[in-house]
N, C-alpha and C positions, 0 to 999 in steps of 0.2 A: 518776290510775289507782290503783286499790285492789289491794293484794296480800294474799293470805291464805296463811299457811304450812300446808302439808299434810304435810310431812316435815322433821324437823330432822336434824342430823348423826348423832345416835344412831340414829334410825329408818332412815336411809340405810345405816348400817353393819349394822344388823340385817337389813335387806332383802338386802344383798349376802351376808351369812353364810347366810341361808336359800337364796338362789339357788345358792351354791356347794355347799351340802348337797344340793340337788336334782340338780345336775350329777353329783355323786359317786354319789348313789342311782341315777341312771339307768344308770350304770356301763357297763363294757365298752369304752369309748373312751379311757380315760386315756392310753394310750401314743400314740394318734393325735391327741389333742386339740390344737387350735391356736386360741387366742383372738385375734380381730381386732377392734379397736375402730374404730368409724366416727368419723372426725374430726368434731367436736373433743372433745366430752365422753365419747364412747364409749371413747376411748383410756385415760384415767385409770381409768374403770370397769373396763375389761378388765384393767389392771394390778392393780387391787385384787382382782378375782376370781382372778387367777392366784396372788397371794400366799395367798389363802384356800384355794385348791385345793392348793397346795404344802404348806401346813400340815396339811391333812386327809389327803393321800395320800402325802406324802413325795416327790412327783415335781414337778419344775419343768415348768411349762406355758409354751410359747413364746407371746409376745404380739406382734402386729403392729398397724400403723395403716393405715387405708384412707381415701383421699380420694375422694369420689364426685362432686365438683363437676361434672366434665365429663359425667356421666351423668344429671344432674338434668333433670327435664322442666319446671322452673319458671324457667329462666333464658333470656334472649334479649334482643334489641335493644329490646324494648318496656319493659324495666326501666331506670330511671335508673342511671347509672354507680355512684352511691353505694350502690345496693341490689344490685349484682352480687356473687355469692359470691366469697370469697377462696380461691384455690388453696392447699392445704396438702399436706404430704408424705404419700406412701404409702410405708410401710416394712414389707416382709414379709421378715424375716430368714431364713425357711425356706420351702421350696416348699410349696404347698398341695395338690399332686397326691396323691390317696389319703388325705388327712388328713380328720379330722372337724373342720370349721371351725365355731366358734361366733362369729357376729357379735355384737358388743356395742354397744348404743346407749343414749342416755339416755331418749328418749321415743319411743314408737310411737304414731303418730297416723293418718294416712291410709294408710300403707303405701308411699308413694311413695319415701321415703328408703331403705327396705329393698329395694325393687325396683331402685333405682339401685345400691345396694351389691351386690346379686346380679349385676347386669350387669357392674359393675366387676370383681368377684371372678373372674368367668369369663374375663376377659382374662388372668388370671394363672395359670390352670390348671384342673384338674378335681378338686375335692375328692370324697372318698368320700361325705360327707354335710355338710349345712349346717344348723346350729341357730341360733336367735335368742334372745338374752338382752337384756331391756330393764329399766331401772330403773322406768320408769313407762309403763303402758299407759293412754292417755286415751280410747280408743275412736274412733269416727267413721271407720272404715276405708272407703277408696274402692277398694282392691284386696284380693283374697282372701289376706291375710297374717295370720298369728298367731304370737305369740312362744311359744317352748318354755319359757322361764324369765322370770317377771315378778316384779319387786320389789314393786310395788303397782299396783293398778288405781285410777286417780283419775278418777271421773266428771267430765266437764267439758262445757261447751257450746262450740259452734264460735266464739262471740264472745270466749271466754276464751283466755288464753295460759298454757300450763303452762311454767313457768320452772325449769329445773334449774341450780343453781349448785354448783360443786365447788371446793374449796380450791385444787386444782392449776391450774385455769383461770381462776377468778373471785375467789379470795381469800375467799370465803364458802361456806358449806355449807348446802344446804337445797333444798326443792322448794316452789314457790309457784304458786298460781293467781292470775293478774292479770286484771283486767277494767276497762274504762273505767267511770267513774262513770256511773250511769244504766242500765247493763245489769244485769239481774237474772238469776240462775241459773234 
């Protein structure tokens, strides 16, 4: 498998700074804003965005973690046990009712993860509005879902794998496109 780096740690940091600036520029929701990271890599990204927003606005932004595993449409008995997703914790320290929730995830691909996140979130209450922030938008949507805040658009083919690695979860930092040898872009 061949891996090509498309973002290094510095570029990830710049992308998050730009996304935080866009959230502030959009304005009007600072008091109601609640960042919720989709497990796994969305959580540290949400925490990073919260720190940047606090530095820009002087207001602390609450951060939660959302596990969507039970709402995914790609799990079932046809998958071998070793490929079944692992349940992780949902931690929403504040109620979402009437809040402007910004879901944060690492990669937007088909839109199915976001659909599962929306379904999961609705079991916890009724937000005033839901926004979507993603570090990477790789295209290939299967559902009519678009991000409000995007760190970088990374064109890719369906045979490629966009890999986000964060120091908090993986011990390394960067975004790579991986593809099996023999597959061309």
